[in-house]
MARVO-327804 format. One record per residue (C-alpha): residue number from 1; x, y, z; chain. Coordinates in pm, 1 decimal, decimal comma. Layout:
  seq        px        py        pz  mol
  NUM         X         Y         Z    A
...
***
This chain:
  seq        px        py        pz  mol
    1      11,6     -42,9     -18,8    A
    2     276,9     282,6      74,1    A
    3     482,9     157,1    -259,6    A
    4     124,9     232,9    -384,0    A
    5      74,4     532,5    -222,1    A
    6     427,4     641,2    -343,2    A
    7     363,7     586,8    -682,1    A
    8      47,5     784,3    -695,0    A
    9     232,6    1073,7    -532,6    A
   10     490,2    1068,1    -819,0    A
   11     233,6    1055,8   -1095,9    A
   12      82,7    1359,6    -944,8    A
   13     410,1    1558,5    -967,8    A
   14     430,0    1480,7   -1319,0    A
   15     101,8    1576,1   -1348,1    A
   16     126,6    1921,5   -1181,6    A
   17     491,9    1986,2   -1358,6    A
   18     363,2    1952,9   -1698,0    A
   19     103,8    2198,6   -1615,9    A
   20     296,5    2440,3   -1439,6    A
   21     596,6    2407,4   -1712,9    A
   22     282,3    2494,5   -1970,7    A
   23     221,1    2795,0   -1858,5    A
   24     522,6    2907,3   -1726,5    A
   25     658,7    2876,1   -2103,3    A
   26     342,2    3101,4   -2209,4    A
   27     364,1    3316,7   -1921,7    A
   28     762,7    3322,1   -1934,3    A
   29     699,3    3522,5   -2298,1    A
   30     417,0    3749,2   -2204,3    A
   31     614,4    3877,3   -1943,6    A
   32     910,7    3957,2   -2128,6    A
   33     740,5    4091,5   -2399,4    A
   34     588,0    4341,1   -2147,0    A
   35     914,0    4417,8   -1981,6    A
   36    1087,0    4480,8   -2337,5    A
   37     821,6    4694,2   -2403,8    A
   38     816,2    4906,1   -2111,2    A
   39    1176,0    4955,9   -2139,4    A
   40    1147,1    5034,9   -2528,7    A
   41     929,7    5319,5   -2480,5    A
   42    1230,8    5495,2   -2241,5    A
   43    1477,8    5439,7   -2547,4    A
   44    1164,5    5537,0   -2821,6    A
   45    1330,9    5892,6   -2910,0    A
   46    1650,3    5738,7   -2965,0    A
   47    1555,7    5470,0   -3248,6    A
   48    1321,7    5652,0   -3442,8    A
   49    1464,5    5891,0   -3718,1    A
   50    1844,5    5752,7   -3701,7    A
   51    1796,4    5601,4   -4012,3    A
   52    1888,0    5244,8   -3829,9    A
   53    1980,0    4925,6   -4021,8    A
   54    1797,1    4624,0   -3945,0    A
   55    2097,1    4441,1   -3800,7    A
   56    2145,5    4728,6   -3585,2    A
   57    1793,5    4728,6   -3457,7    A
   58    1791,5    4366,2   -3428,7    A
   59    2082,5    4360,5   -3205,0    A
   60    1880,0    4615,0   -2964,2    A
   61    1584,9    4401,0   -2973,5    A
   62    1845,2    4092,3   -2865,6    A
   63    2029,6    4225,8   -2605,2    A
   64    1742,4    4390,7   -2474,0    A
   65    1576,0    4011,2   -2424,4    A
   66    1873,8    3908,7   -2251,8    A
   67    1843,9    4171,8   -1971,2    A
   68    1512,1    4146,5   -1910,6    A
   69    1513,1    3770,6   -1830,5    A
   70    1594,7    3746,6   -1501,1    A
   71    1295,2    4003,2   -1443,5    A
   72    1024,4    3818,1   -1616,0    A
   73    1167,2    3498,9   -1437,0    A
   74     984,7    3589,6   -1133,4    A
   75     699,5    3745,1   -1285,7    A
   76     624,1    3437,8   -1464,3    A
   77     612,1    3222,2   -1219,0    A
   78     422,0    3423,7    -988,3    A
   79     136,8    3414,8   -1277,0    A
   80     213,2    3068,5   -1428,1    A
   81     175,7    2923,5   -1038,1    A
   82    -143,5    3141,7    -937,6    A
   83    -297,6    2990,1   -1297,2    A
   84    -213,5    2650,1   -1216,8    A
   85    -324,4    2617,6    -862,2    A
   86    -618,2    2838,4    -980,8    A
   87    -707,7    2559,3   -1260,9    A
   88    -677,2    2242,1   -1017,9    A
   89    -935,9    2398,7    -770,7    A
   90   -1172,1    2523,8    -992,4    A
   91   -1204,7    2214,8   -1127,5    A
   92   -1204,8    2039,8    -802,3    A
   93    -907,0    1848,6    -889,8    A
   94    -697,2    2038,8    -604,5    A
   95   -1043,3    1905,6    -332,8    A
   96    -970,1    1542,7    -488,9    A
   97    -568,7    1571,1    -406,6    A
   98    -658,4    1642,4     -14,4    A
   99    -909,1    1368,5     -39,4    A
  100    -673,3    1114,7    -132,7    A
  101    -437,9    1225,7     175,8    A
  102    -216,4    1420,0      -5,9    A
  103    -105,5    1755,9     166,3    A
  104     -89,0    2081,5      -2,1    A
  105     290,1    2110,1      63,8    A
  106     321,6    1758,8    -113,2    A
  107     173,8    1925,3    -398,5    A
  108     359,9    2206,6    -392,2    A
  109     690,6    1935,3    -373,3    A
  110     773,5    1939,1    -778,7    A
  111     670,0    2299,1    -833,9    A
  112     933,3    2399,3    -507,9    A
  113    1209,4    2173,4    -765,8    A
  114    1192,2    2380,2   -1033,5    A
  115    1152,6    2702,4    -941,6    A
  116    1463,7    2588,1    -754,9    A
  117    1636,1    2527,0   -1048,4    A
  118    1482,1    2843,7   -1220,3    A
  119    1637,9    3032,8    -956,0    A
  120    1972,8    2890,2    -998,1    A
  121    1927,6    2949,3   -1354,1    A
  122    1842,5    3308,6   -1299,1    A
  123    2182,9    3411,8   -1097,9    A
  124    2356,6    3190,7   -1370,5    A
  125    2201,7    3397,9   -1617,4    A
  126    2255,7    3724,8   -1413,2    A
  127    2627,7    3649,7   -1334,5    A
  128    2748,4    3540,1   -1665,7    A
  129    2509,2    3618,4   -1978,3    A
  130    2340,7    3905,7   -1800,8    A
  131    2661,1    4143,9   -1763,8    A
  132    2758,2    4087,6   -2146,0    A
  133    2399,5    4177,0   -2251,9    A
  134    2394,9    4488,6   -2021,9    A
  135    2783,1    4595,0   -2161,6    A
  136    2619,5    4581,6   -2541,7    A
  137    2303,0    4710,4   -2497,2    A
  138    2498,1    5023,9   -2339,0    A
  139    2725,2    5064,6   -2638,0    A
  140    2429,2    5022,4   -2844,9    A
  141    2185,2    5346,5   -2695,7    A
  142    2543,1    5562,3   -2661,5    A
  143    2613,8    5494,1   -3007,9    A
  144    2245,0    5558,7   -3114,4    A
  145    2253,3    5867,4   -2942,8    A
  146    2582,2    6017,9   -3109,8    A
  147    2450,0    5929,1   -3470,6    A
  148    2192,0    6232,9   -3495,4    A
  149    2318,2    6481,6   -3277,4    A
  150    2074,2    6744,9   -3370,9    A
  151    1829,5    6562,8   -3188,9    A
  152    1984,7    6511,0   -2867,3    A
  153    2115,7    6868,2   -2809,4    A
  154    1996,8    6930,4   -2461,5    A
  155    1878,9    7276,8   -2300,1    A
  156    2106,0    7439,7   -2061,8    A
  157    2452,5    7266,3   -2072,1    A
  158    2758,8    7280,9   -2315,2    A
  159    2735,5    6946,9   -2576,7    A
  160    3067,1    6811,4   -2705,8    A
  161    2890,6    6527,3   -2914,1    A
  162    3051,4    6695,6   -3232,7    A
  163    3427,1    6675,4   -3320,3    A
  164    3602,2    7011,6   -3224,5    A
  165    3263,2    7190,8   -3097,0    A
  166    3121,3    7282,1   -2802,5    A
  167    2732,6    7377,5   -2855,3    A
  168    2527,4    7570,1   -2588,2    A
  169    2135,6    7568,1   -2668,9    A
  170    1942,1    7818,7   -2418,6    A
  171    1618,7    7679,4   -2543,0    A
  172    1510,9    7406,7   -2851,3    A
  173    1175,6    7392,6   -3032,7    A
  174    1127,0    6980,7   -3035,4    A
  175     858,5    7006,1   -3305,1    A
  176    1064,1    7188,1   -3552,6    A
  177    1407,9    7166,6   -3484,5    A
  178    1518,4    7519,2   -3410,1    A
  179    1772,3    7625,1   -3148,3    A
  180    1759,0    7973,0   -2960,9    A
  181    2009,6    8122,1   -2783,2    A
  182    2307,8    7923,1   -2930,3    A
  183    2693,0    7981,2   -2815,3    A
  184    2945,3    7771,6   -2992,2    A
  185    3301,7    7761,9   -2921,7    A
  186    3500,5    7597,7   -3210,8    A
  187    3818,9    7440,2   -3143,8    A
  188    4070,8    7401,0   -3433,2    A
  189    4446,6    7319,9   -3412,8    A
  190    4511,2    7511,4   -3066,5    A
  191    4326,2    7719,2   -2813,5    A
  192    4473,2    8000,5   -2966,8    A
  193    4282,6    7924,9   -3305,4    A
  194    3938,9    7885,8   -3139,7    A
  195    3639,9    8072,1   -3257,7    A
  196    3311,8    8190,6   -3064,7    A
  197    2988,6    8196,7   -3241,4    A
  198    2709,7    8394,1   -3080,7    A
  199    2351,7    8356,8   -3253,4    A
  200    1979,3    8426,7   -3190,4    A
  201    1817,4    8124,2   -3337,1    A
  202    1962,3    7836,7   -3582,9    A
  203    1916,3    7511,4   -3689,3    A
  204    2129,4    7199,6   -3708,3    A
  205    2085,6    6911,8   -4044,4    A
  206    2292,9    6630,2   -4167,1    A
  207    2379,7    6610,0   -4536,7    A
  208    2253,9    6344,3   -4775,0    A
  209    2555,9    6184,9   -4728,9    A
  210    2597,3    6167,9   -4379,7    A
  211    2956,4    6294,5   -4336,5    A
  212    2882,4    6669,3   -4265,0    A
  213    2646,7    6898,2   -4061,2    A
  214    2507,4    7223,0   -4171,9    A
  215    2431,5    7483,4   -3948,9    A
  216    2240,1    7753,6   -4022,7    A
  217    2261,4    8077,2   -3810,1    A
  218    2044,2    8420,2   -3801,1    A
  219    2111,2    8736,8   -3638,1    A
  220    2452,7    8628,3   -3465,7    A
  221    2823,6    8746,8   -3429,1    A
  222    3175,8    8549,9   -3505,9    A
  223    3442,7    8643,5   -3316,2    A
  224    3788,3    8425,0   -3433,2    A
  225    4117,6    8440,3   -3327,5    A
  226    4361,2    8530,4   -3611,4    A
  227    4693,5    8306,9   -3690,7    A
  228    5028,0    8421,5   -3691,7    A
  229    5070,7    8395,5   -4038,6    A
  230    4752,5    8573,7   -4134,1    A
  231    4852,0    8888,2   -3965,9    A
  232    5163,6    8900,6   -4178,6    A
  233    5425,0    9056,5   -3950,8    A
  234    5186,1    9331,9   -3899,2    A
  235    5088,2    9467,6   -3551,2    A
  236    4700,9    9506,2   -3612,0    A
  237    4441,7    9327,8   -3366,8    A
  238    4500,2    8964,2   -3329,1    A
  239    4124,8    8860,3   -3413,0    A
  240    3847,8    8889,9   -3627,0    A
  241    3466,4    9019,5   -3541,2    A
  242    3179,2    8954,9   -3807,2    A
  243    2838,4    9037,6   -3753,9    A
  244    2586,8    8805,7   -3987,4    A
  245    2208,6    8812,9   -4038,3    A
  246    2199,1    8441,5   -4223,2    A
  247    2523,7    8194,0   -4190,2    A
  248    2581,4    7827,0   -4227,8    A
  249    2858,3    7681,1   -4095,0    A
  250    2973,8    7340,1   -4221,5    A
  251    3085,9    7105,1   -3964,2    A
  252    3277,6    6750,8   -3987,5    A
  253    3089,2    6435,8   -3887,5    A
  254    3056,1    6103,0   -3983,3    A
  255    2662,8    6031,1   -3910,7    A
  256    2711,1    5649,6   -4034,3    A
  257    2658,6    5402,8   -3744,9    A
  258    2985,5    5277,3   -3517,3    A
  259    2992,2    5122,4   -3226,6    A
  260    3179,4    5336,2   -2966,8    A
  261    3450,1    5202,1   -2748,5    A
  262    3358,5    4987,8   -2433,4    A
  263    3618,1    5153,9   -2228,0    A
  264    3361,9    5418,4   -2157,0    A
  265    3113,4    5200,4   -1955,9    A
  266    3416,4    5015,1   -1753,7    A
  267    3240,7    5176,7   -1449,9    A
  268    2899,1    5021,0   -1539,6    A
  269    2863,1    4761,8   -1272,9    A
  270    2563,5    4605,2   -1442,5    A
  271    2781,3    4503,8   -1686,6    A
  272    3033,7    4260,7   -1473,5    A
  273    2996,3    3913,9   -1282,9    A
  274    3024,0    3877,3    -923,8    A
  275    3401,9    3806,6    -934,1    A
  276    3469,7    4090,3   -1102,9    A
  277    3241,8    4348,9    -883,9    A
  278    3431,6    4175,2    -588,7    A
  279    3765,3    4253,3    -768,4    A
  280    3668,5    4552,3    -918,1    A
  281    3538,4    4727,6    -521,5    A
  282    3919,9    4581,3    -415,1    A
  283    4052,4    4794,9    -648,5    A
  284    3872,8    5083,5    -615,7    A
  285    3914,5    5110,4    -272,5    A
  286    4276,1    5058,6    -316,7    A
  287    4253,7    5364,7    -499,3    A
  288    4049,4    5572,5    -324,5    A
  289    4255,1    5556,6      -0,1    A
  290    4571,1    5657,5    -205,6    A
  291    4396,8    5912,8    -305,5    A
  292    4267,9    5956,6      49,8    A
  293    4624,1    5977,8     157,4    A
  294    4710,8    6178,7     -84,5    A
  295    4473,9    6473,8       6,1    A
  296    4551,5    6432,3     354,4    A
  297    4938,0    6538,4     281,4    A
  298    4803,2    6791,2     112,1    A
  299    4576,5    6917,8     411,1    A
  300    4894,6    6850,0     659,8    A
  301    5101,6    7066,2     401,0    A
  302    4833,0    7378,8     399,5    A
  303    4801,4    7341,0     777,7    A
  304    5140,6    7284,3     912,8    A
  305    5401,9    7426,8     619,9    A
  306    5690,2    7381,5     815,5    A
  307    5800,4    7061,8     978,5    A
  308    5941,1    7292,9    1292,9    A
  309    5533,8    7354,1    1326,5    A
  310    5391,1    7117,3    1497,1    A
  311    5009,9    7056,1    1632,0    A
  312    5082,2    7116,1    1965,6    A
  313    5199,8    7467,6    1827,1    A
  314    4925,0    7535,3    1681,1    A
  315    4635,2    7458,3    1935,0    A
  316    4880,7    7654,4    2224,1    A
  317    4826,9    7972,4    1965,3    A
  318    4490,0    7897,4    1936,9    A
  319    4423,0    7892,4    2328,1    A
  320    4641,4    8173,7    2395,0    A
  321    4437,4    8390,3    2142,8    A
  322    4128,0    8228,3    2347,2    A
  323    4247,8    8341,3    2648,0    A
  324    4281,8    8701,7    2561,5    A
  325    4698,6    8649,4    2532,0    A
  326    4696,7    8811,6    2164,9    A
  327    4474,4    9016,5    2074,9    A
  328    4447,4    8956,5    1700,2    A
  329    4207,2    9238,7    1656,3    A
  330    4422,8    9516,1    1830,0    A
  331    4715,1    9376,0    1633,9    A
  332    4530,6    9430,8    1302,3    A
  333    4414,5    9805,8    1411,9    A
  334    4722,8    9911,1    1450,6    A
  335    4854,6    9843,8    1070,6    A
  336    4793,4   10075,8     824,0    A
  337    4458,2   10086,9     562,7    A
  338    4672,1    9991,8     287,9    A
  339    4825,6    9679,7     481,9    A
  340    4502,3    9599,1     604,4    A
  341    4357,0    9577,7     286,9    A
  342    4602,1    9338,1     166,6    A
  343    4572,3    9105,3     471,5    A
  344    4219,5    9105,6     390,9    A
  345    4244,3    9044,1      -7,4    A
  346    4520,6    8747,1     103,4    A
  347    4276,9    8637,1     336,3    A
  348    3994,4    8625,3     145,3    A
  349    4143,4    8460,4    -180,8    A
  350    4352,3    8203,7      55,9    A
  351    3973,2    8078,0     200,4    A
  352    3853,7    8119,7    -176,8    A
  353    4126,3    7883,3    -287,2    A
  354    4076,3    7615,2      25,9    A
  355    3689,2    7654,3     -49,1    A
  356    3749,0    7537,3    -419,6    A
  357    4004,5    7290,9    -402,2    A
  358    3800,1    7089,8     -77,1    A
  359    3475,4    7186,9    -306,6    A
  360    3677,5    6970,4    -621,9    A
  361    3775,0    6703,6    -382,2    A
  362    3456,3    6659,5    -207,0    A
  363    3283,8    6622,6    -562,0    A
  364    3599,2    6352,1    -679,0    A
  365    3532,4    6159,5    -339,3    A
  366    3117,3    6178,1    -387,8    A
  367    3150,0    6034,2    -763,6    A
  368    3418,0    5737,7    -602,0    A
  369    3166,4    5681,7    -320,4    A
  370    2868,5    5630,4    -617,6    A
  371    3099,7    5427,7    -797,8    A
  372    3135,5    5175,3    -532,1    A
  373    2766,0    5187,7    -380,6    A
  374    2667,5    5123,3    -763,6    A
  375    2938,3    4761,4    -742,0    A
  376    2806,3    4680,8    -369,3    A
  377    2423,3    4751,7    -490,5    A
  378    2448,6    4555,9    -794,4    A
  379    2614,4    4228,5    -651,4    A
  380    2328,9    4214,3    -388,2    A
  381    2082,4    4237,8    -674,7    A
  382    2176,9    3914,9    -820,8    A
  383    2115,1    3753,2    -496,0    A
  384    1786,3    3945,1    -446,8    A
  385    1619,4    3890,5    -834,3    A
  386    1730,4    3546,2    -792,8    A
  387    1533,6    3491,5    -459,4    A
  388    1271,4    3673,0    -587,5    A
  389    1161,9    3334,0    -784,0    A
  390    1114,4    3165,7    -492,2    A
  391     909,7    3413,9    -282,7    A
  392     697,6    3499,9    -565,2    A
  393     604,7    3135,6    -610,2    A
  394     524,2    3065,2    -234,3    A
  395     276,8    3365,8    -296,2    A
  396     150,8    3287,7    -645,7    A
  397      96,0    2853,5    -564,8    A
  398    -110,5    2950,1    -268,4    A
  399    -326,9    3197,8    -373,5    A
  400    -420,9    2973,8    -607,2    A
  401    -512,5    2713,7    -412,7    A
  402    -711,5    2959,8    -183,9    A
  403    -861,8    3155,9    -498,5    A
  404    -932,3    2872,5    -718,2    A
  405    -980,6    3072,7   -1003,6    A
  406    -821,9    2949,4   -1316,7    A
  407    -755,3    3107,5   -1656,4    A
  408    -597,6    3516,9   -1709,2    A
  409    -882,9    3750,3   -1522,9    A
  410    -823,2    3719,2   -1146,9    A
  411    -471,5    3593,4   -1149,0    A
  412    -317,0    3876,6   -1387,2    A
  413    -473,4    4090,8   -1119,8    A
  414    -321,5    3983,6    -857,6    A
  415      -7,8    3953,2   -1031,9    A
  416      29,4    4246,0   -1122,0    A
  417     -78,1    4416,1    -809,3    A
  418     166,2    4196,6    -616,7    A
  419     448,8    4297,8    -901,9    A
  420     395,8    4679,6    -848,1    A
  421     431,3    4651,8    -488,9    A
  422     782,3    4474,0    -490,2    A
  423     865,1    4705,9    -770,7    A
  424     787,1    5003,4    -547,3    A
  425     936,5    4890,2    -279,1    A
  426    1297,2    4779,0    -482,3    A
  427    1289,4    5097,0    -677,7    A
  428    1271,2    5289,9    -425,8    A
  429    1491,2    5174,7    -151,3    A
  430    1753,7    5120,7    -437,3    A
  431    1706,8    5523,0    -506,8    A
  432    1772,2    5589,8    -170,8    A
  433    2065,8    5342,4    -125,5    A
  434    2230,1    5456,9    -451,0    A
  435    2196,1    5826,8    -316,3    A
  436    2361,8    5750,7      25,7    A
  437    2074,1    5849,4     235,1    A
  438    1993,3    5482,6     343,9    A
  439    2236,5    5182,5     433,9    A
  440    2353,0    5003,0     130,8    A
  441    2239,0    4684,7     230,9    A
  442    1840,5    4782,1     228,7    A
  443    1916,9    4856,6    -147,7    A
  444    1776,2    4509,5    -269,3    A
  445    1640,1    4326,7      30,4    A
  446    1393,5    4552,7     158,1    A
  447    1106,8    4413,3    -118,3    A
  448    1237,6    4066,7     -20,8    A
  449    1151,0    4140,4     367,3    A
  450     832,3    4285,0     280,9    A
  451     700,1    4027,1      95,0    A
  452     828,1    3748,8     264,8    A
  453     587,9    3742,4     551,2    A
  454     331,9    3781,6     297,6    A
  455     439,3    3465,4     147,4    A
  456     477,2    3260,2     491,1    A
  457     104,3    3393,6     579,1    A
  458     -76,1    3292,8     223,1    A
  459      95,8    2902,5     247,4    A
  460       4,7    2907,4     607,5    A
  461    -352,9    2996,6     517,9    A
  462    -349,5    2782,1     179,3    A
  463    -237,4    2481,5     409,9    A
  464    -537,0    2535,4     676,3    A
  465    -795,2    2586,1     428,0    A
  466    -827,1    2909,5     582,0    A
  467   -1072,8    3161,9     386,6    A
  468    -862,2    3490,3     324,2    A
  469   -1077,0    3612,3      50,0    A
  470   -1414,5    3564,0     264,8    A
  471   -1555,1    3874,4     200,5    A
  472   -1789,7    3772,5     467,2    A
  473   -1558,5    3756,7     701,7    A
  474   -1362,5    4075,6     632,6    A
  475   -1649,7    4244,3     654,2    A
  476   -1691,0    4129,7     996,4    A
  477   -1350,9    4187,1    1091,2    A
  478   -1344,1    4529,4     973,3    A
  479   -1678,1    4587,9    1168,5    A
  480   -1539,4    4472,7    1517,7    A
  481   -1218,5    4624,3    1411,9    A
  482   -1416,7    4980,8    1384,4    A
  483   -1664,9    4925,9    1660,4    A
  484   -1975,2    4909,2    1349,3    A
  485   -2279,2    4733,1    1447,1    A
  486   -2607,7    4642,5    1220,9    A
  487   -2931,2    4743,1    1362,5    A
  488   -3226,2    4521,4    1469,2    A
  489   -3427,3    4381,3    1257,5    A
  490   -3687,4    4199,7    1361,2    A
  491   -3987,9    4106,2    1124,7    A
  492   -4338,4    4013,4    1229,8    A
  493   -4399,0    3613,3    1221,9    A
  494   -4683,2    3467,3     988,9    A
  495   -4692,0    3168,0    1242,0    A
  496   -4696,2    3263,5    1589,8    A
  497   -4727,2    2938,7    1777,2    A
  498   -4664,2    3108,6    2152,1    A
  499   -4781,8    3472,9    2159,2    A
  500   -4610,4    3727,0    2440,0    A
  501   -4601,1    3742,6    2793,9    A
  502   -4639,0    4070,4    2851,1    A
  503   -4723,1    4137,6    3196,1    A
  504   -4401,1    3903,8    3258,9    A
  505   -4223,4    4128,5    3022,6    A
  506   -4279,5    4458,3    3157,6    A
  507   -4177,5    4354,3    3504,5    A
  508   -3837,4    4246,0    3388,9    A
  509   -3850,4    4547,3    3151,8    A
  510   -3839,9    4747,4    3470,3    A
  511   -3661,9    4583,9    3658,1    A
  512   -3361,5    4630,4    3387,5    A
  513   -3431,9    4985,5    3398,5    A
  514   -3380,2    5007,2    3806,5    A
  515   -3083,1    4795,2    3742,1    A
  516   -2950,8    5018,8    3485,3    A
  517   -2970,1    5294,4    3667,2    A
  518   -2726,9    5129,1    3952,4    A
  519   -2511,4    5043,4    3691,3    A
  520   -2446,5    5403,8    3577,1    A
  521   -2406,4    5513,5    3914,6    A
  522   -2188,3    5268,1    4035,0    A
  523   -1980,3    5284,0    3684,0    A
  524   -1894,1    5668,5    3558,1    A
  525   -1883,6    5581,1    3163,6    A
  526   -1818,4    5924,5    3053,6    A
  527   -1473,6    5959,3    3242,8    A
  528   -1138,5    5797,8    3025,0    A
  529   -1109,9    5420,7    3094,4    A
  530    -806,5    5360,1    3338,2    A
  531    -526,2    5260,0    3178,4    A
  532    -402,9    5005,2    3418,9    A
  533    -746,7    4821,2    3377,2    A
  534    -746,9    4851,5    3004,9    A
  535    -405,5    4721,1    2951,5    A
  536    -243,6    4512,3    3244,2    A
  537    -538,7    4394,7    3483,5    A
  538    -840,4    4316,4    3293,6    A
  539   -1210,4    4308,2    3526,6    A
  540   -1460,8    4155,4    3352,7    A
  541   -1798,0    4306,4    3350,2    A
  542   -2059,3    4084,7    3433,0    A
  543   -2339,0    4349,8    3542,8    A
  544   -2365,6    4431,6    3184,6    A
  545   -2396,5    4106,2    3034,0    A
  546   -2635,1    3954,6    3265,4    A
  547   -2836,7    4274,3    3162,2    A
  548   -2811,3    4233,4    2818,7    A
  549   -2911,9    3832,4    2812,7    A
  550   -3226,4    3940,6    3036,9    A
  551   -3298,2    4199,2    2753,1    A
  552   -3229,1    3959,8    2432,0    A
  553   -3489,6    3706,5    2611,6    A
  554   -3765,4    3993,6    2648,9    A
  555   -3681,6    4089,7    2304,1    A
  556   -3722,5    3737,3    2175,2    A
  557   -4080,1    3704,3    2349,6    A
  558   -4160,8    4027,9    2219,1    A
  559   -4092,5    3894,3    1887,7    A
  560   -4390,5    3700,0    1848,1    A
  561   -4622,1    4003,9    1886,6    A
  562   -4864,7    4073,7    1616,8    A
  563   -4869,7    4433,8    1662,4    A
  564   -4672,4    4666,8    1453,8    A
  565   -4585,1    4904,9    1723,2    A
  566   -4402,5    4665,5    1957,8    A
  567   -4249,5    4539,6    1681,8    A
  568   -4133,8    4891,4    1588,8    A
  569   -4029,9    4952,6    1954,0    A
  570   -3863,4    4649,5    2038,9    A
  571   -3624,7    4731,7    1671,5    A
  572   -3518,5    5070,4    1821,8    A
  573   -3323,3    4889,4    2103,5    A
  574   -2886,3    4863,2    2023,0    A
  575   -2691,2    4544,9    1997,8    A
  576   -2490,5    4586,8    2308,6    A
  577   -2090,5    4495,2    2259,9    A
  578   -2091,6    4373,4    2615,7    A
  579   -1713,5    4331,5    2637,8    A
  580   -1555,0    4612,7    2399,1    A
  581   -1567,7    4865,0    2677,3    A
  582   -1338,6    4659,1    2881,0    A
  583   -1048,5    4544,0    2686,9    A
  584    -908,8    4517,0    2356,4    A
  585    -809,6    4201,1    2313,3    A
  586    -916,8    3880,3    2484,2    A
  587    -597,4    3758,9    2526,6    A
  588    -380,6    3932,0    2811,9    A
  589     -21,8    3932,7    2646,1    A
  590    -216,3    4099,3    2328,2    A
  591    -294,8    4368,9    2575,4    A
  592      47,6    4463,1    2665,5    A
  593     178,5    4453,9    2351,0    A
  594     -57,5    4708,6    2211,9    A
  595      10,9    4945,9    2491,6    A
  596     377,3    4880,9    2443,4    A
  597     382,2    5029,3    2061,8    A
  598     254,4    5354,6    2166,8    A
  599      60,2    5482,8    1858,9    A
  600    -116,1    5159,7    1864,1    A
  601    -197,1    5169,0    2228,4    A
  602    -301,4    5572,9    2197,6    A
  603    -591,1    5458,7    1923,4    A
  604    -726,5    5123,4    2115,4    A
  605    -709,0    5363,7    2414,9    A
  606    -935,0    5630,1    2245,8    A
  607   -1127,4    5321,0    2061,5    A
  608   -1219,7    5227,5    2420,5    A
  609   -1337,9    5546,8    2572,7    A
  610   -1547,8    5542,0    2252,9    A
  611   -1701,0    5193,7    2321,8    A
  612   -1755,1    5359,0    2675,3    A
  613   -1952,9    5669,2    2539,0    A
  614   -2091,7    5470,6    2339,3    A
  615   -2234,8    5220,7    2622,1    A
  616   -2351,2    5508,2    2827,8    A
  617   -2591,7    5663,5    2518,7    A
  618   -2769,5    5264,1    2451,9    A
  619   -2799,7    5237,8    2804,2    A
  620   -3006,3    5555,6    2805,9    A
  621   -3174,3    5446,2    2460,6    A
  622   -3287,7    5121,8    2618,7    A
  623   -3402,2    5242,8    2984,9    A
  624   -3631,7    5546,4    2721,2    A
  625   -3734,2    5224,6    2469,1    A
  626   -3841,3    4988,8    2814,3    A
  627   -4036,5    5301,7    2915,6    A
  628   -4231,9    5323,4    2603,2    A
  629   -4272,7    4945,7    2576,1    A
  630   -4415,6    4949,3    2933,2    A
  631   -4649,7    5214,1    2864,1    A
  632   -4771,3    5099,9    2523,6    A
  633   -4827,7    4737,0    2627,1    A
  634   -4972,5    4828,4    2932,0    A
  635   -5270,1    5108,9    2760,7    A
  636   -5330,7    4821,0    2523,0    A
  637   -5328,3    4498,3    2744,0    A
  638   -5673,6    4406,8    2709,6    A
  639   -5670,0    4438,0    2334,5    A
  640   -5286,7    4280,0    2327,4    A
  641   -5444,1    3997,5    2490,6    A
  642   -5774,2    3963,6    2267,7    A
  643   -5504,3    3914,2    1943,3    A
  644   -5374,0    3613,9    2190,3    A
  645   -5685,3    3468,3    2167,9    A
***
């Protein structure tokens, strides 16, 4: 019998694995296509209108697909596992599996093995294939941007993409291609041969053979240094100035596509394997430490230019100045006006020089730190993205077993929501870590840490057959959490077996009124609740429980009446929550924990006070309704007795 059961489990593993792999193959290419379109949209301007050949475009899409594979794998696992177990649940096959004595974790067994293999494949892909694809794709994108510089000239900064020229554009019209507020620095053989061109507007276009650029300029001036040979040995002014209304300048530029050198991408951490990242981190640390030592030596030479002046001597001079032994202001006032101006000018120049030097060093060290952070974040990303496959499986498969809805409707909605949450957390943490606002280890581990409890929760609920998505259960939970309650809705009965006992019910209602007056006198419900009794020392309120029990018994008896006015009056009774005003939770440790967590404790304390005030209002309503029922039934007692007969 044991061997037969093992054989059944093996056949089941094969059956579920086939279902999963077929769906995984389809969803993987769908997810890959969606991610590629999202990535393509960012660089669509670099592709349109560049005259790129089909070979270049094919390379672009090929390397883009390779780079997106590790990101598509977790999403495909999430979607395919959701659909797989949703289909099994919808067709009642999951119920049959459980009826055969096979637990849900046993049905997960084959897919766990497959997911671990995919996770290892994802890591291998990121470590060996992905870096090469990333470098090639970055080369292609940068080369595409250089192909048509008239489309890439930015606003407000100097653009050096054209050889021997620096172009500054104040504003440009993207639709017409017209440039405004143009400033051009042209460098030919040397600095002495530089030319400066200013123009109000212009337009940059490439020639038909793609070998030159034609720069059409309007309303401007041309300043150019004259060569010594052009001066003819005369002492004339060594530059010329030209004012023009319309001028065309031809710039040498080969617009044919050529792949740029990959050396410019040496600091691209995404284009390196894990071993290369660790090697480069060590090299960068050693290089930056040597730069730091050079900065330290320069600082020591500025602060202590003479080896005879030590740090102790400097501190002694500072203490003497602070103690008043050396009055710097008095010494400065004895100088002549010219000398004071020279001292102030020299001090200001020294401060400005040192400030500029420190700003340059700060910029250099910040750039070094940014490169190091990117390398460390990329090393984390290789592990986090692989682990994401396993986390998404333990979210998708249990959710599919709970929802029991196959197809592409509900699974796609849930998958997109989970992926959006993961993407927002991961992208936000990555950006904060990259700019040194958060520690590096948070960069790619915040999202897995946030979704791992969700994976454990839904797996636990699926194993225990809990109705996580039961709408009525969630509605009751929120009603209880926010203290909401339904109103009484007692309808008249068509058949009454035993009519109400009005006399006995009136006696009970009058006694309840007396009890409520005594209860209100003993318990000051308007005052805030005692913090010790709420969170640490629970005391049960048996009085209100007994009153509520008697009241419900009377209401049950009066609900057998045929009189509509009596039915209307008993529907005025509120539904009492007899324990909500005494403690937040039934378990003591939860009350203590809620008191320790300050924001939650404040909310719960105010919630308890609200329940006390509501109970006070409910007691007034009960007493008022009791009086109305007693008065009405006493006046109508004869007629009501006739209705009994």
